[in-house]
C-alpha positions in Angstrom: -10.5 -31.1 -13.4 -8.4 -32.1 -16.4 -4.9 -32.3 -14.7 -6.2 -33.9 -11.6 -8.2 -36.5 -13.5 -5.5 -37.8 -15.8 -2.3 -36.7 -14.1 -0.9 -35.6 -17.4 1.6 -32.7 -17.3 0.2 -29.6 -19.0 -3.3 -30.0 -17.8 -4.7 -32.0 -20.8 -7.1 -34.8 -19.9 -7.1 -36.0 -23.5 -3.7 -37.7 -23.7 -4.1 -40.9 -25.6 -6.3 -41.7 -28.6 -8.2 -44.5 -26.7 -9.1 -42.3 -23.6 -12.8 -41.9 -23.1 -15.0 -40.3 -20.5 -17.8 -37.9 -19.9 -18.0 -34.2 -20.3 -20.5 -31.6 -19.0 -21.6 -28.9 -21.5 -23.5 -25.8 -20.3 -25.1 -23.2 -22.5 -24.8 -20.0 -20.5 -26.1 -17.3 -22.9 -26.8 -16.5 -26.6 -26.4 -13.0 -28.0 -27.2 -11.1 -31.3 -29.1 -14.0 -33.0 -31.8 -12.6 -35.3 -35.1 -14.5 -35.1 -38.1 -14.1 -37.3 -41.5 -13.3 -35.7 -42.9 -16.5 -34.2 -39.6 -18.3 -34.2 -38.1 -19.9 -31.1 -34.4 -20.5 -30.6 -33.2 -24.1 -30.2 -29.8 -25.5 -29.6 -28.6 -29.1 -29.9 -25.2 -30.7 -29.5 -23.7 -33.6 -31.5 -20.4 -35.5 -31.5 -18.2 -36.5 -34.4 -17.1 -38.5 -36.2 -20.4 -40.3 -36.4 -22.5 -37.2 -35.9 -25.0 -39.0 -33.8 -28.4 -37.8 -32.9 -28.3 -34.4 -31.3 -29.0 -33.7 -27.6 -31.0 -30.5 -26.9 -29.2 -27.8 -24.9 -31.1 -25.3 -22.8 -29.7 -22.3 -21.0 -28.2 -22.9 -17.6 -29.0 -26.6 -17.8 -25.9 -28.8 -18.1 -25.8 -31.8 -20.5 -23.6 -34.8 -20.0 -22.0 -36.4 -23.1 -19.5 -39.2 -23.7 -16.3 -38.4 -25.5 -13.2 -39.8 -27.0 -9.8 -38.3 -27.7 -10.6 -37.5 -31.4 -14.1 -36.2 -30.6 -15.3 -32.9 -32.1 -18.3 -31.2 -30.4 -20.8 -29.6 -32.8 -23.5 -27.3 -31.4 -26.2 -26.3 -33.9 -28.6 -23.4 -33.5 -32.0 -23.4 -35.2 -35.1 -21.3 -35.3 -38.1 -23.3 -34.6 -41.3 -22.3 -36.4 -44.7 -23.7 -37.3 -43.5 -24.4 -40.9 -42.4 -27.8 -42.2 -38.7 -27.1 -41.7 -36.7 -25.3 -39.1 -34.4 -22.5 -40.1 -30.7 -23.1 -39.6 -29.1 -20.2 -37.7 -25.5 -21.3 -37.3 -23.2 -23.6 -35.4 -20.2 -23.9 -33.1 -17.5 -26.6 -33.6 -15.2 -27.5 -30.7 -12.4 -30.0 -31.2 -12.0 -31.4 -27.7 -8.3 -32.3 -28.2 -7.6 -28.7 -29.0 -9.7 -27.5 -26.1 -7.6 -29.6 -23.8 -4.4 -28.3 -25.3 -5.3 -24.6 -25.4 -7.5 -24.3 -22.3 -6.4 -27.1 -20.0 -9.4 -29.2 -20.8 -12.1 -26.8 -19.7 -14.0 -23.7 -20.8 -15.4 -21.3 -18.3 -18.0 -18.8 -19.6 -16.1 -18.6 -22.9 -17.7 -16.7 -25.9 -17.6 -18.4 -29.3 -19.0 -16.9 -32.5 -21.9 -18.7 -34.2 -20.8 -19.6 -37.8 -23.6 -19.4 -40.3 -22.1 -22.2 -42.5 -22.9 -25.8 -41.8 -19.9 -28.2 -41.5 -21.9 -31.3 -40.6 -22.1 -32.3 -44.3 -18.3 -32.3 -44.6 -17.7 -34.3 -41.5 -15.0 -36.5 -43.0 -12.9 -33.4 -43.9 -13.5 -31.8 -40.5 -12.6 -34.9 -38.6 -9.6 -35.9 -40.7 -7.9 -32.5 -41.0 -6.5 -31.5 -37.6 -5.1 -28.3 -38.9 -8.6 -27.3 -40.0 -10.0 -27.9 -36.5 -7.2 -26.1 -34.7 -7.3 -23.1 -37.0 -11.1 -23.0 -36.7 -10.9 -23.0 -32.9 -8.2 -20.2 -32.8 -10.2 -18.1 -35.3 -13.3 -18.6 -33.2 -11.6 -17.2 -30.1 -10.2 -14.2 -32.0 -13.4 -13.5 -33.7 -15.3 -13.4 -30.4 -12.9 -10.8 -29.1 -12.8 -8.8 -32.3 -16.4 -7.8 -32.6 -18.7 -8.6 -29.5 -21.8 -7.5 -31.5 -21.8 -10.6 -33.8 -23.9 -13.7 -33.0 -22.2 -15.5 -30.2 -22.9 -18.1 -27.6 -21.3 -18.4 -24.1 -20.3 -22.0 -23.2 -18.9 -23.8 -20.2 -17.3 -27.2 -20.6 -15.4 -29.5 -18.3 -14.9 -33.2 -17.5 -17.6 -34.8 -15.3 -16.5 -35.3 -11.7 -17.7 -38.5 -10.1 -17.9 -37.0 -6.6 -19.8 -33.9 -7.6 -23.4 -33.2 -8.6 -24.0 -32.5 -12.3 -23.6 -28.8 -12.9 -21.4 -28.2 -9.8 -18.1 -29.0 -11.6 -17.6 -25.3 -12.6 -18.7 -23.8 -9.3 -15.4 -22.6 -8.0 -14.9 -22.6 -4.2 -12.3 -20.8 -2.2 -11.6 -23.9 -0.1 -11.0 -26.1 -3.1 -7.8 -28.2 -3.0 -4.7 -26.8 -4.8 -4.8 -29.6 -7.4 -8.3 -28.7 -8.4 -7.5 -25.0 -8.5 -4.5 -25.7 -10.7 -6.5 -27.8 -13.1 -9.1 -25.0 -13.5 -6.7 -22.2 -13.8 -6.1 -22.3 -17.5 -9.7 -22.2 -18.5 -10.4 -19.5 -16.0 -7.5 -17.4 -17.3 -8.6 -17.9 -20.9 -12.1 -16.7 -20.0 -10.8 -13.7 -18.1 -8.5 -12.6 -20.9 -11.3 -13.0 -23.5 -13.7 -10.8 -21.5 -11.0 -8.2 -21.0 -10.4 -8.0 -24.8 -14.1 -7.9 -25.5 -14.4 -4.9 -23.2 -11.5 -3.2 -25.0 -13.3 -3.8 -28.3 -16.6 -2.5 -27.0 -14.8 0.6 -25.6 -13.1 1.2 -28.9 -16.5 0.9 -30.7 -18.2 3.4 -28.3 -15.3 5.8 -28.5 -15.4 5.7 -32.3 -19.0 6.6 -32.4 -18.7 9.3 -29.7 -15.9 11.0 -31.6 -17.7 10.8 -35.0 -14.9 8.7 -36.5 -17.2 5.8 -37.6 -17.1 4.1 -41.0 -18.9 5.3 -44.1 -22.7 5.2 -44.2 -24.1 1.8 -44.9 -21.0 0.0 -43.6 -20.8 -1.5 -40.2 -17.8 -0.4 -38.2 -14.9 -2.9 -38.1 -12.4 -3.2 -35.4 -8.9 -4.6 -35.0 -8.4 -8.1 -33.8 -8.2 -7.4 -30.0 -7.0 -10.9 -29.3 -4.1 -10.6 -31.7 -3.4 -7.1 -30.4 -3.1 -8.5 -26.9 -0.9 -11.4 -27.9 1.5 -9.0 -29.7 1.6 -6.6 -26.7 5.1 -7.7 -25.5 6.6 -7.3 -28.9 4.9 -3.9 -29.4 6.4 -2.6 -26.2 9.9 -3.2 -27.6 9.1 -1.8 -31.1 7.3 1.4 -30.0 3.8 2.7 -29.8 3.2 3.1 -33.5 4.0 -0.5 -34.4 1.7 -1.6 -31.5 -1.5 -0.4 -33.1 -0.6 -0.2 -36.9 -1.0 -3.6 -38.5 0.6 -4.7 -41.7 -1.6 -5.5 -44.7 0.4 -8.6 -45.5 -0.6 -10.2 -42.2 -4.2 -9.7 -43.0 -3.7 -11.2 -46.5 -2.0 -14.2 -44.8 -5.0 -14.6 -42.5 -7.3 -14.3 -45.5 -5.3 -17.1 -47.1 -5.9 -19.3 -44.1 -9.6 -18.6 -44.3 -9.5 -19.7 -47.9 -8.0 -23.0 -46.9 -10.5 -23.6 -44.1 -13.6 -22.5 -45.9 -14.6 -22.6 -49.5 -12.7 -20.2 -51.8 -14.3 -16.7 -51.9 -14.8 -14.9 -55.2 -13.1 -11.7 -56.3 -15.8 -9.4 -55.0 -15.6 -10.9 -51.5 -11.8 -10.7 -51.6 -12.0 -7.0 -52.5 -14.5 -6.4 -49.8 -12.3 -8.1 -47.2 -9.3 -6.1 -48.4 -11.2 -2.9 -48.2 -12.4 -3.8 -44.7 -8.9 -4.5 -43.6 -7.6 -1.2 -45.1 -10.4 0.6 -43.3 -9.5 -1.2 -40.1 -5.8 -0.3 -40.5 -6.7 3.3 -41.0 -9.0 3.4 -38.0 -6.5 1.7 -35.8 -3.7 4.0 -37.0 -5.9 7.0 -36.1 -6.6 5.6 -32.7 -2.9 4.9 -32.2 -2.0 8.5 -33.2 -4.7 9.9 -30.9 -3.3 7.8 -28.0 0.2 8.8 -28.8 -0.8 12.5 -28.8 -2.7 12.0 -25.6 0.3 10.3 -24.0 2.6 13.1 -25.1 0.3 15.8 -23.6 0.1 13.8 -20.4 4.0 13.6 -20.3 4.3 17.3 -20.9 1.8 18.0 -18.1 3.6 15.7 -15.7 6.9 17.3 -16.5 5.4 20.7 -15.7 4.1 19.4 -12.4 7.4 17.8 -11.6 9.2 21.1 -12.3 6.7 23.0 -10.0 7.2 20.3 -7.3 11.0 20.6 -7.6 10.8 24.4 -7.0 8.6 23.8 -4.0 11.0 21.2 -2.8 14.0 23.6 -3.0 12.0 26.3 -1.0 11.1 23.7 1.6 14.7 22.6 1.9 15.8 26.2 2.4 13.2 26.7 5.0 14.3 23.6 6.8 17.9 24.7 6.7 17.0 28.1 8.1 15.0 26.5 10.9 17.8 24.1 11.7 20.3 27.0 12.1 17.8 28.9 14.2 17.3 25.9 16.4 21.1 25.5 16.8 21.6 29.2 17.8 18.8 28.9 20.3 20.4 25.8 21.8 23.7 27.7 22.1 22.0 30.6 23.9 20.3 28.1 26.3 23.7 26.6 27.1 25.2 30.0 27.7 22.3 31.0 30.0 22.7 27.8 31.9 26.4 28.4 32.5 25.7 32.0 33.6 23.1 30.7 36.1 25.6 28.2 37.4 28.3 30.8 37.8 25.9 33.2 39.6 24.9 30.4 42.0 28.5 29.7 42.7 29.3 33.4 43.3 26.4 33.7 45.7 27.5 30.6 47.6 31.1 32.0 47.9 29.8 35.5 49.0 27.6 33.9 51.7 30.6 31.9 53.0 32.8 35.0 53.1 30.3 37.0 55.0 30.0 34.2 57.5 33.7 34.0 58.0 33.9 37.8 58.4 31.2 37.8 61.1 32.9 35.0 63.0 36.2 36.9 62.9 34.5 40.1 64.1 32.9 38.2 67.0 36.3 36.7 68.0 37.8 40.2 68.0 34.9 41.4 70.2 35.4 38.5 72.6 39.1 39.3 72.9 38.4 43.0 73.5 35.8 42.1 76.2 38.3 39.8 77.9 40.9 42.5 77.9 38.5 45.0 79.4 37.6 42.4 82.1 41.2 42.0 83.0 41.6 45.8 83.3 38.5 46.1 85.5 39.8 43.3 87.7 43.1 45.1 88.1 41.3 48.3 89.0 39.2 46.4 91.5 42.2 44.9 93.1 43.9 48.3 93.4 40.7 49.7 94.9 40.5 46.9 97.5 44.2 47.3 98.2 43.7 51.0 98.9 41.0 50.1 101.3 43.1 47.5 103.0 40.9 44.6 102.2 41.5 41.5 100.3 39.7 41.4 97.0 37.6 38.3 96.2 39.1 35.6 94.0 37.9 36.1 90.5 39.5 33.8 87.9 41.1 35.4 85.1 40.5 33.4 82.0 41.1 34.2 78.4 38.6 33.1 75.9 39.7 30.1 74.0 38.9 29.3 70.4 36.1 26.9 71.5 34.6 29.6 73.6 34.8 32.1 70.8 33.3 29.6 68.4 30.5 28.9 70.9 29.9 32.6 71.3 29.8 32.9 67.5 27.3 30.1 67.3 25.2 31.7 70.1 25.3 35.0 68.1 23.9 33.2 65.0 21.2 31.3 67.1 18.0 33.1 67.8 18.0 35.1 71.0 15.9 33.7 73.9 15.8 35.9 77.0 16.8 34.1 80.3 14.6 34.1 83.3 15.0 37.2 85.5 16.8 35.7 88.4 19.9 37.1 90.1 22.6 34.7 89.5 25.5 37.1 90.0 27.3 38.9 92.9 28.4 42.4 93.1 32.0 42.7 92.1 32.3 46.1 93.9 31.0 47.0 97.4 28.0 49.2 97.7 28.7 52.9 98.0 26.9 52.9 101.4 29.4 50.4 102.7 32.2 52.5 101.5 30.8 55.6 103.2 29.9 53.7 106.5 32.4 53.7 109.3 36.0 54.5 108.9 36.4 53.0 105.5 37.5 56.2 104.1 40.6 57.2 106.0 42.6 60.1 104.8 46.0 59.0 104.0 48.8 61.1 105.0 50.4 63.0 102.3 54.0 62.8 101.7 56.0 65.6 100.5 58.7 64.6 98.2 
């Protein structure tokens, strides 16, 4: 909105004293405003320095106003009644130049306290003193986050967009262009931070009452400035937890001095009341800080005990893992040994089978040679027998078994036996006995005496 409209670095759309334009003001909500019976709440907005006639504000209904660079926005709240005069309830004053400088030119659902004192009568002082306006705006933001139970109003403010419908300027869309998102970021961040600090203050208030640590009877409980506490968070992290929550009385006195410059000077009783309130606030905050420190210490001790227990468990787990690793290694070695033994056994069986085969072949060769020798002897006997009878023996070849024949015989021995057909494919090597006894085959040889 602001940065995209003017193109000024830093997001301010109020750059020069002569710049003018239109703004959209929306009253979102009003809280903790006490009304008498029969009264009706009314809000109107006016612009300085002329404090022109006010324009009525209603909830959730945006109002368009023209502004200049030195314009101060004044929102007045009144209680309308049937009487002759309406009752003044309070006001909110917004210097637009400071809004542009602090919040990027827009306010998004920002809570501002309703001041019960009217500043319209002293318009010249308010318009001429810039430090007054800036300090007033800063104090308003801090006061809203300090005690959310005080009378407050939730406002939204932005520059009017020419290409959008009135009231749609602060409707944030996910598909918005990056320039529009960047322009709205500061106001959105300011609103988010303020709501977070208000939640902290409310939580502190509820916890105080729940733990019976509230203020004395008749006094409303006071809380530390949550906004200032959040701003000092980075410094407190370096200085320690105690300095984070314990506030110096001198800083409150300085703030009180600024209040005296901005508003009318308080009397001694109000000053003493303010100092007592600040002391009570410091004491309450210190107690809360000590309680948080003790709680953090107990949490640290508990975490250390848990860490020690986890470390013991971790040591046991590591020992178990180491034992399992050694067991797995030993089992792997045993598997390798068994595998080698199986390989050696298979090799031995293979060698034993080969040796048996060779022995059987050698035995068959010897048998074949023996049979051949016996055959030769039988042939010699047959020849002698035929010679004695005076006949010529048949020609029977004498052949010695060769290595191929022996190998073939060995192969035939290993092959399965299949009986041959019962056919006579051989001839008698010897004559029949009847042939020998028939005729004069048997002739008695003469004996010779030697």
